[in-house]
FINUTOR-95082 format. One line per field, with one value per residue (C-alpha): residue in one letter; residue number from 0; x, y, z; chain. Coordinates in Angstrom, 2 decimals. Layout:
BEGIN
type = [A,...]
seq = [NUM,...]
px = [X,...]
py = [Y,...]
pz = [Z,...]
mol = [A,...]
END
This chain:
BEGIN
type = [M,I,P,P,F,E,G,D,S,Y,D,F,R,S,Y,V,P,A,S,N,V,I,G,G,V,L,D,N,G,N,A,G,E,I,L,E,I,L,N,P,R,Y,A,K,A,M,S,T,C,A,M,S,N,A,S,D,V,D,A,A,V,Q,A,A,I,K,A,F,P,A,W,S,A,L,P,I,R,E,R,A,Q,V,L,Y,R,F,R,N,L,M,L,D,H,L,D,E,L,C,W,L,V,T,H,E,N,G,K,T,F,E,E,S,K,G,E,V,L,K,G,V,E,C,V,E,F,S,C,S,L,P,N,L,A,A,G,R,E,L,E,V,S,S,G,V,V,C,K,E,I,H,E,P,L,G,V,V,A,G,V,T,P,F,N,F,P,N,M,V,P,L,W,M,I,P,N,A,L,V,A,G,N,C,F,I,H,K,P,S,E,Q,T,P,L,S,A,L,R,I,A,A,L,L,K,E,A,G,L,P,D,G,V,L,N,V,V,Q,G,A,K,A,A,V,E,A,L,C,D,H,P,G,I,R,A,L,A,F,V,G,S,T,P,V,A,R,L,V,Y,G,R,A,A,Q,S,G,K,R,A,L,C,L,G,G,A,K,N,H,L,I,M,V,P,D,A,E,P,A,M,T,A,Q,N,V,V,A,S,F,T,G,C,A,G,Q,R,C,M,A,A,S,V,L,V,A,V,G,E,V,D,H,I,V,D,E,I,V,S,Q,A,A,A,L,K,V,G,E,N,V,G,A,I,V,N,S,Q,S,Q,K,R,I,E,A,Y,I,A,Q,A,E,E,M,G,A,T,V,R,L,D,G,R,Q,S,D,R,K,D,G,Y,W,V,G,P,T,V,L,D,H,M,T,P,S,I,P,G,C,V,E,E,I,F,G,P,V,L,S,I,V,R,V,E,S,L,E,E,A,L,D,L,E,N,Q,S,P,F,G,N,A,S,S,V,Y,T,S,S,G,Y,V,A,E,K,V,M,A,R,V,S,A,G,M,C,G,V,N,I,G,V,P,V,P,R,E,P,F,S,F,G,G,W,N,H,S,K,F,G,H,G,D,V,T,G,W,D,G,F,R,F,F,S,R,P,R,K,I,T,M,K,W,E,L,H,E,D,A,T,W,M,S]
seq = [0,1,2,3,4,5,6,7,8,9,10,11,12,13,14,15,16,17,18,19,20,21,22,23,24,25,26,27,28,29,30,31,32,33,34,35,36,37,38,39,40,41,42,43,44,45,46,47,48,49,50,51,52,53,54,55,56,57,58,59,60,61,62,63,64,65,66,67,68,69,70,71,72,73,74,75,76,77,78,79,80,81,82,83,84,85,86,87,88,89,90,91,92,93,94,95,96,97,98,99,100,101,102,103,104,105,106,107,108,109,110,111,112,113,114,115,116,117,118,119,120,121,122,123,124,125,126,127,128,129,130,131,132,133,134,135,136,137,138,139,140,141,142,143,144,145,146,147,148,149,150,151,152,153,154,155,156,157,158,159,160,161,162,163,164,165,166,167,168,169,170,171,172,173,174,175,176,177,178,179,180,181,182,183,184,185,186,187,188,189,190,191,192,193,194,195,196,197,198,199,200,201,202,203,204,205,206,207,208,209,210,211,212,213,214,215,216,217,218,219,220,221,222,223,224,225,226,227,228,229,230,231,232,233,234,235,236,237,238,239,240,241,242,243,244,245,246,247,248,249,250,251,252,253,254,255,256,257,258,259,260,261,262,263,264,265,266,267,268,269,270,271,272,273,274,275,276,277,278,279,280,281,282,283,284,285,286,287,288,289,290,291,292,293,294,295,296,297,298,299,300,301,302,303,304,305,306,307,308,309,310,311,312,313,314,315,316,317,318,319,320,321,322,323,324,325,326,327,328,329,330,331,332,333,334,335,336,337,338,339,340,341,342,343,344,345,346,347,348,349,350,351,352,353,354,355,356,357,358,359,360,361,362,363,364,365,366,367,368,369,370,371,372,373,374,375,376,377,378,379,380,381,382,383,384,385,386,387,388,389,390,391,392,393,394,395,396,397,398,399,400,401,402,403,404,405,406,407,408,409,410,411,412,413,414,415,416,417,418,419,420,421,422,423,424,425,426,427,428,429,430,431,432,433,434,435,436,437,438,439,440,441,442,443,444,445,446,447,448,449,450,451,452,453,454,455,456,457,458,459,460,461,462,463,464,465,466,467,468,469,470,471,472,473,474,475,476,477,478,479,480,481,482,483,484,485,486,487,488,489,490,491,492,493]
px = [0.02,2.64,6.14,9.21,11.05,14.23,16.31,19.42,21.31,20.70,20.62,17.28,14.77,11.11,8.34,4.77,1.89,0.39,-3.09,-5.86,-6.09,-9.77,-10.84,-7.44,-7.75,-5.77,-8.00,-7.08,-9.87,-12.87,-11.59,-9.63,-6.72,-3.11,-0.25,3.41,5.45,8.89,12.16,13.32,17.00,16.49,13.29,12.18,8.96,9.48,5.77,2.23,-0.53,-4.18,-6.43,-9.45,-12.88,-15.80,-16.95,-13.56,-13.70,-17.18,-15.92,-13.16,-15.66,-17.97,-15.06,-14.07,-17.69,-17.82,-14.54,-15.26,-17.51,-15.03,-11.91,-13.43,-14.71,-11.15,-9.62,-7.18,-4.28,-5.03,-5.17,-1.88,-0.30,-0.80,1.16,3.91,4.34,4.23,6.93,9.20,8.46,9.45,12.81,13.26,12.58,14.38,16.76,14.08,11.66,14.39,15.43,11.81,11.43,14.70,13.57,10.03,10.94,14.49,16.03,19.41,19.44,20.39,17.53,15.17,16.49,15.81,12.29,11.49,12.98,10.83,7.83,8.85,8.90,5.31,4.32,6.03,3.92,0.73,1.81,1.88,-1.68,-3.24,-1.53,-1.92,-5.55,-6.70,-9.87,-9.91,-12.29,-13.04,-15.58,-16.87,-19.53,-20.64,-21.53,-21.17,-18.38,-17.48,-15.31,-14.16,-13.38,-12.16,-14.08,-13.41,-15.15,-15.70,-14.27,-11.59,-9.26,-5.88,-4.37,-0.57,2.07,4.88,7.80,7.52,5.75,6.61,6.62,3.55,1.10,2.50,1.62,-2.01,-2.55,-1.20,-3.07,-6.31,-6.05,-5.19,-8.12,-10.32,-11.07,-10.85,-8.68,-8.65,-5.32,-4.95,-1.15,0.34,-0.07,3.62,4.82,2.20,4.44,5.47,1.79,1.55,4.36,2.91,-0.42,1.32,3.42,0.31,-1.50,1.48,1.34,-2.22,-4.38,-7.70,-8.74,-10.66,-9.29,-6.76,-7.70,-5.54,-7.12,-4.75,-5.45,-5.46,-8.10,-11.15,-10.24,-9.61,-12.90,-14.69,-13.10,-14.17,-17.81,-18.43,-20.95,-19.50,-16.16,-16.15,-12.77,-10.26,-6.54,-4.53,-0.92,0.09,0.27,-1.61,-3.95,-5.07,-5.23,-7.55,-9.84,-9.84,-10.58,-13.56,-14.95,-14.62,-16.08,-18.97,-19.90,-19.91,-16.55,-13.92,-11.00,-7.33,-5.34,-1.61,-0.39,2.84,5.52,8.03,10.32,12.48,15.81,16.98,20.80,22.32,26.03,26.64,25.59,28.19,29.69,30.50,27.28,25.16,26.68,26.39,22.83,21.52,23.02,21.47,18.07,17.77,19.44,18.05,15.56,16.49,14.48,11.26,9.91,7.71,10.29,13.19,14.83,13.50,14.61,17.71,17.25,20.81,20.95,23.89,27.45,27.27,29.10,31.66,28.85,27.12,30.45,30.78,27.16,27.93,31.19,29.67,26.71,29.04,30.85,27.70,27.39,24.11,23.23,25.43,24.58,21.58,18.73,16.61,13.65,10.43,9.50,10.21,7.55,8.93,12.51,11.38,9.48,12.42,14.74,12.19,12.23,16.03,16.09,13.38,15.27,18.42,16.58,15.03,18.39,19.30,22.87,23.25,26.00,25.61,23.80,22.36,20.78,22.01,21.93,24.54,22.53,20.78,19.37,16.85,15.56,18.17,18.65,21.71,22.07,21.37,21.96,20.32,21.67,20.17,16.65,13.72,9.97,9.23,10.89,8.35,10.89,11.42,7.78,6.34,7.08,9.76,9.97,13.54,17.14,17.11,18.05,16.99,19.04,17.45,19.63,18.28,19.93,18.09,16.35,13.13,13.33,13.86,10.89,8.71,9.72,8.97,5.56,4.59,4.57,1.12,2.58,3.39,4.97,8.44,10.86,14.33,16.95,20.73,22.27,24.42,22.17,19.41,17.73,17.65,16.41,13.56,12.59,12.44,10.54,7.96,7.48,7.69,4.37,4.99,3.84,7.18,10.21,13.94,16.92,20.06,18.06,17.06,14.52,12.63,10.49,8.87,9.73,7.11,5.05,5.13,2.79,3.44,1.56,1.99,-0.06,-1.71,-1.96,0.19,-2.73,-6.47,-8.41,-7.87,-5.09,-2.07,-1.71,0.69,1.17,-1.76,-3.42,-3.49,-5.12,-7.73,-8.47,-9.27,-11.34,-14.15,-14.57,-17.57,-18.24,-20.20,-21.57,-22.71,-24.58,-25.50,-27.17,-29.22,-27.30,-28.87,-26.70,-28.16,-26.19,-27.02,-26.98,-29.84]
py = [-0.01,2.53,1.69,1.89,5.20,4.74,7.59,6.41,9.66,13.41,13.74,15.05,12.33,12.72,10.38,9.39,11.78,11.80,10.47,9.38,5.74,4.84,1.24,0.10,2.14,5.18,8.25,11.79,13.45,15.50,19.01,19.12,20.97,19.78,21.17,20.90,18.90,20.47,18.83,21.50,20.92,22.01,24.12,21.98,19.96,16.20,15.35,16.66,16.26,15.95,18.43,16.62,18.00,16.72,14.24,12.56,12.34,10.82,8.25,7.24,6.98,4.76,2.48,2.24,1.50,-1.29,-2.81,-2.45,-5.45,-8.06,-6.34,-5.75,-9.36,-10.74,-11.71,-9.06,-11.48,-11.86,-8.05,-7.75,-10.28,-7.82,-5.28,-7.82,-8.36,-4.60,-4.08,-6.50,-4.93,-1.54,-2.91,-4.58,-1.17,0.89,2.82,3.51,4.88,7.05,8.56,9.28,11.26,13.10,14.06,15.27,16.84,17.97,16.19,14.62,10.89,10.08,12.18,10.41,7.05,8.03,8.95,5.76,3.58,5.38,4.62,0.94,1.10,2.40,-0.52,-2.94,-1.58,-2.17,-5.74,-6.21,-5.11,-8.65,-9.19,-5.70,-5.32,-8.64,-7.79,-7.80,-10.17,-10.34,-12.04,-9.00,-10.74,-14.31,-15.65,-12.28,-11.68,-8.33,-8.14,-5.39,-5.71,-3.12,-2.65,-0.55,2.73,2.20,4.66,6.93,9.48,11.23,14.42,14.54,17.28,17.88,17.48,13.71,12.21,8.62,8.56,10.64,8.58,5.49,7.11,6.66,4.00,0.84,1.27,2.17,-0.81,-3.43,-2.05,-3.10,0.31,1.43,4.54,7.56,9.35,12.96,13.63,17.09,18.45,19.45,15.93,13.49,10.80,8.69,8.12,6.28,3.97,3.22,2.32,0.20,-1.75,-2.37,-3.74,-5.97,-7.12,-8.33,-5.36,-5.63,-2.82,-0.08,-0.59,2.18,5.01,8.02,11.38,14.02,17.74,20.78,22.83,21.54,17.87,18.54,20.38,17.55,15.06,17.18,17.37,13.89,12.04,8.65,9.40,8.57,9.91,12.34,12.80,15.74,16.93,20.37,24.05,25.26,27.71,24.90,22.27,24.47,25.01,21.31,20.26,22.66,21.73,17.95,18.12,20.22,17.40,14.91,13.28,12.11,14.45,14.69,17.47,18.12,21.61,23.64,24.27,26.69,24.30,25.68,24.20,25.30,25.29,25.82,26.35,22.77,21.34,19.03,21.28,18.69,16.72,19.86,21.67,18.59,17.92,21.50,21.83,18.50,19.59,22.96,22.06,18.54,18.29,22.02,22.84,21.78,19.57,20.32,18.80,21.10,23.37,26.85,28.81,28.21,29.72,30.39,30.63,32.45,32.06,29.67,31.60,28.75,26.39,28.96,29.58,25.88,25.66,28.49,26.80,23.38,24.83,26.93,23.75,22.24,22.46,23.28,20.55,17.97,18.08,20.36,19.71,22.08,24.21,22.82,25.82,29.39,30.82,29.02,30.21,33.80,33.54,32.19,34.91,37.57,36.46,36.62,40.16,41.35,39.99,41.74,45.05,44.71,44.38,40.71,39.69,37.41,35.10,32.84,33.91,31.15,33.27,31.93,34.92,33.33,30.18,30.19,26.67,25.28,26.61,26.83,28.45,27.44,27.13,30.50,31.57,34.70,35.81,38.21,37.60,38.84,37.92,41.25,39.97,37.90,35.20,34.44,33.51,32.49,29.25,29.90,26.25,26.56,25.99,29.02,29.04,31.96,32.45,34.29,35.27,34.94,35.01,32.23,28.90,30.50,33.08,30.29,28.34,31.45,32.18,28.59,28.66,31.92,30.16,29.26,26.10,22.97,20.41,19.78,21.16,20.03,20.86,20.50,19.88,17.53,17.92,15.45,18.02,20.57,18.02,16.91,20.53,21.39,18.27,19.03,22.69,23.03,23.12,20.58,17.09,15.68,16.47,15.71,15.68,16.30,15.36,18.10,16.05,14.10,12.12,9.24,5.83,3.19,2.19,5.65,8.04,11.27,14.43,17.85,20.16,23.47,24.94,22.15,19.74,19.84,16.81,14.11,11.49,11.11,9.99,6.99,3.97,2.67,6.10,5.92,2.51,3.74,6.78,4.50,2.01,1.96,-0.25,-2.48,-3.61,-6.87,-8.06,-11.76,-13.99,-17.61,-19.07,-18.13,-17.27,-16.79,-13.87,-10.51,-7.60,-4.27,-6.11,-8.40]
pz = [0.03,1.12,-0.17,2.05,2.14,0.26,1.76,3.62,4.07,4.41,0.61,-0.57,-1.41,-2.52,-1.33,-2.16,-1.61,1.90,1.14,3.54,4.46,4.88,5.27,3.99,0.78,-0.21,-0.75,-1.84,0.14,-0.99,-0.25,-3.50,-1.84,-1.36,0.72,-0.17,2.45,2.77,3.76,6.28,5.50,1.92,2.05,-0.83,-1.34,-0.91,-1.05,-0.94,1.67,0.99,2.85,4.26,5.30,7.38,4.68,4.78,8.51,8.28,5.79,8.18,11.07,8.93,8.06,11.71,12.79,10.21,11.46,15.18,15.93,14.65,16.09,19.58,19.63,19.45,22.80,24.01,23.65,19.94,19.47,21.25,18.90,16.04,18.05,18.74,15.10,14.43,17.02,15.24,11.85,13.31,14.36,10.97,9.29,11.96,9.80,7.15,9.73,11.21,7.89,7.12,10.29,9.53,6.04,6.89,10.29,9.91,12.97,12.95,12.31,15.87,17.23,14.92,16.05,19.67,18.73,16.90,19.64,22.21,19.92,20.00,23.78,23.74,21.53,23.93,26.76,24.86,24.29,28.08,28.52,28.36,31.73,33.19,32.20,33.62,35.56,39.29,41.16,44.85,47.04,48.87,50.96,51.64,48.21,46.51,44.02,42.41,39.24,36.94,33.25,30.75,27.50,24.40,23.77,20.05,17.53,19.02,17.48,17.94,16.62,16.67,16.22,13.74,16.14,16.79,13.81,14.67,18.51,19.52,17.35,19.12,22.50,21.45,18.68,20.39,23.69,21.87,19.55,22.18,24.16,21.25,19.73,16.11,15.69,13.44,13.24,12.05,11.83,11.49,8.01,8.17,8.85,7.63,6.08,9.08,9.78,6.45,7.22,10.67,8.94,6.31,8.88,11.06,7.99,7.29,10.90,10.40,11.45,9.66,7.31,8.93,12.45,11.87,9.43,8.63,7.79,6.54,6.78,8.99,10.96,9.14,9.76,13.48,13.90,12.19,14.60,17.56,16.25,14.89,17.08,16.19,17.85,21.53,22.61,21.26,22.29,21.17,21.42,20.27,21.47,24.51,22.63,20.26,22.95,25.00,21.96,20.97,24.52,24.82,21.41,21.85,25.38,24.10,21.80,24.67,23.98,26.41,25.68,26.76,25.20,25.94,25.31,25.42,28.01,29.51,31.40,34.17,35.13,38.63,39.02,42.43,43.23,44.39,40.99,39.51,36.73,33.97,34.25,34.57,31.52,29.27,30.43,30.01,26.55,25.43,26.89,25.08,21.75,21.24,18.36,17.75,20.86,19.11,21.94,24.87,27.26,26.18,28.69,28.18,31.27,33.35,36.79,37.98,41.77,43.26,42.05,39.12,36.41,36.06,35.01,32.79,30.99,30.31,29.00,26.53,25.51,24.90,23.00,20.81,19.79,18.25,14.50,12.82,10.36,12.17,15.87,15.60,13.21,11.10,12.13,10.66,8.50,7.59,9.89,12.90,12.06,11.83,15.08,16.98,15.59,16.49,20.13,20.13,18.63,21.04,24.06,22.93,22.45,25.98,27.65,27.72,26.94,23.91,25.11,22.05,18.85,16.71,14.03,10.75,8.42,6.09,5.42,2.06,2.15,4.60,7.95,10.65,14.09,16.04,19.89,21.44,25.06,26.41,29.80,32.29,31.07,33.18,33.24,31.53,28.35,26.31,25.37,29.11,29.70,26.29,24.53,21.89,20.63,19.36,20.58,22.83,26.52,28.74,31.86,34.76,37.71,41.31,44.73,46.53,46.05,47.33,44.53,41.98,43.20,43.21,39.58,38.44,40.12,38.40,34.99,33.67,32.16,34.13,31.86,33.27,35.78,36.97,39.53,39.31,42.72,44.73,47.75,48.51,50.71,47.92,45.44,47.71,48.43,44.77,43.79,46.44,45.39,41.60,39.79,37.06,36.24,35.05,37.16,37.12,39.43,37.37,34.25,31.80,29.75,32.46,30.02,31.95,30.61,30.15,32.13,33.74,31.91,30.07,30.97,32.54,34.83,34.66,31.13,29.73,29.88,29.54,30.73,33.29,33.34,31.11,27.50,27.80,30.05,32.16,32.09,28.29,28.36,30.80,28.64,25.65,27.68,30.22,33.25,33.74,37.26,37.66,40.99,41.09,43.49,42.69,45.75,48.81,51.93,55.33,56.39,55.39,54.00,52.40,49.09,50.10]
mol = [A,A,A,A,A,A,A,A,A,A,A,A,A,A,A,A,A,A,A,A,A,A,A,A,A,A,A,A,A,A,A,A,A,A,A,A,A,A,A,A,A,A,A,A,A,A,A,A,A,A,A,A,A,A,A,A,A,A,A,A,A,A,A,A,A,A,A,A,A,A,A,A,A,A,A,A,A,A,A,A,A,A,A,A,A,A,A,A,A,A,A,A,A,A,A,A,A,A,A,A,A,A,A,A,A,A,A,A,A,A,A,A,A,A,A,A,A,A,A,A,A,A,A,A,A,A,A,A,A,A,A,A,A,A,A,A,A,A,A,A,A,A,A,A,A,A,A,A,A,A,A,A,A,A,A,A,A,A,A,A,A,A,A,A,A,A,A,A,A,A,A,A,A,A,A,A,A,A,A,A,A,A,A,A,A,A,A,A,A,A,A,A,A,A,A,A,A,A,A,A,A,A,A,A,A,A,A,A,A,A,A,A,A,A,A,A,A,A,A,A,A,A,A,A,A,A,A,A,A,A,A,A,A,A,A,A,A,A,A,A,A,A,A,A,A,A,A,A,A,A,A,A,A,A,A,A,A,A,A,A,A,A,A,A,A,A,A,A,A,A,A,A,A,A,A,A,A,A,A,A,A,A,A,A,A,A,A,A,A,A,A,A,A,A,A,A,A,A,A,A,A,A,A,A,A,A,A,A,A,A,A,A,A,A,A,A,A,A,A,A,A,A,A,A,A,A,A,A,A,A,A,A,A,A,A,A,A,A,A,A,A,A,A,A,A,A,A,A,A,A,A,A,A,A,A,A,A,A,A,A,A,A,A,A,A,A,A,A,A,A,A,A,A,A,A,A,A,A,A,A,A,A,A,A,A,A,A,A,A,A,A,A,A,A,A,A,A,A,A,A,A,A,A,A,A,A,A,A,A,A,A,A,A,A,A,A,A,A,A,A,A,A,A,A,A,A,A,A,A,A,A,A,A,A,A,A,A,A,A,A,A,A,A,A,A,A,A,A,A,A,A,A,A,A,A,A,A,A,A,A,A,A,A,A,A,A,A,A,A,A,A,A,A,A,A,A,A,A,A,A,A,A,A,A,A,A,A,A,A,A,A,A,A,A]
END
């Protein structure tokens, strides 16, 4: 259906058009519009993406409704076997999947490999669900037994962002499928190609047609997913403004909704931080994936005398080479937005310790590592999500000041502390307002089975999107209480 991607280097390579996949059949959509898919390294179109409308979403829902009875009737172990085979196919096609991410997103190959392997880990968790989801059963009174089983919702959907086109879909799809649902995936219109290979490999693994459908497109497709009465649950990952809108619209139509938004992650660095580990870790956090990830370091809160560590951070970041260690920015608009934040900070009094603006680059979309020192909350780049390889350093005198600053942020995705003191670490972990926290770790992404999700304006809805929470989001518990014979003792149940 969808051929393998044949790129095996950074050399430009075109690929098939990003069509819809509805009921196992490729479909170009009814909207009649297409969007160019650019390779960010070259600012050159490598494919096109169909723009879908409400009728395309309805066609996907109808295909999923048709497939649901047979798929949900399979024992959970048989559904998991499809994911086992899919996991093995992902490893067989590992380099191909990584190069596809690199070409459509702009990451380095090693960053893409990390993404795809994390996706494999999510699939592996879903394969464990036949054991984890075994229903509880307990004799709660003489002759009375209660048990709980987990059932699918029906047709569910997910909207995923450009920055992790392979991994984020696998936060959702495997758990939803093993739970017995049929899934409609709307990938980012900027990076829609990995979704096609996921669908193709799942089909090769034995997934029946219609169980997974892919609807390409942009705003019109997302709104149709929110509004369609046949969709029982919707998960979303993207920016906070859009997450808030999607959550409200989906909930208004009676859906279960979980929408992850943006971030402004604070790293608190105290004087007893181990210099070498801290510098390396901070640099990796704010430059990885060109800063285009919701777990990237945004603000380094420097407590007291830590100039020796700051200097090392700047030195290590300056040694990175754009195009080799640092990938491309996804598009021209994002590049211009990031550069505007840098220019504004400089105009408002910040010190540009390292300037990553690439005025001499004529090809592709690039911003190198940038360090802005002496930032203050009055500067927009210090409080708003930049989504680029830019580190803002705010100077404070005490740990209390640092904690107050972190807690003022409306976001709550991640926060970390760099220290050699267990007391300081425990204090920070108890006080920061964030759902995912790290001690001497700048990208504190929970590994399976621990779930991914922030607090405050970084998440709208209850629960998290991966791990056991993800399975619970895409399933519903049925509680059954049974009694088979007369007992002389009386309880409230009799």
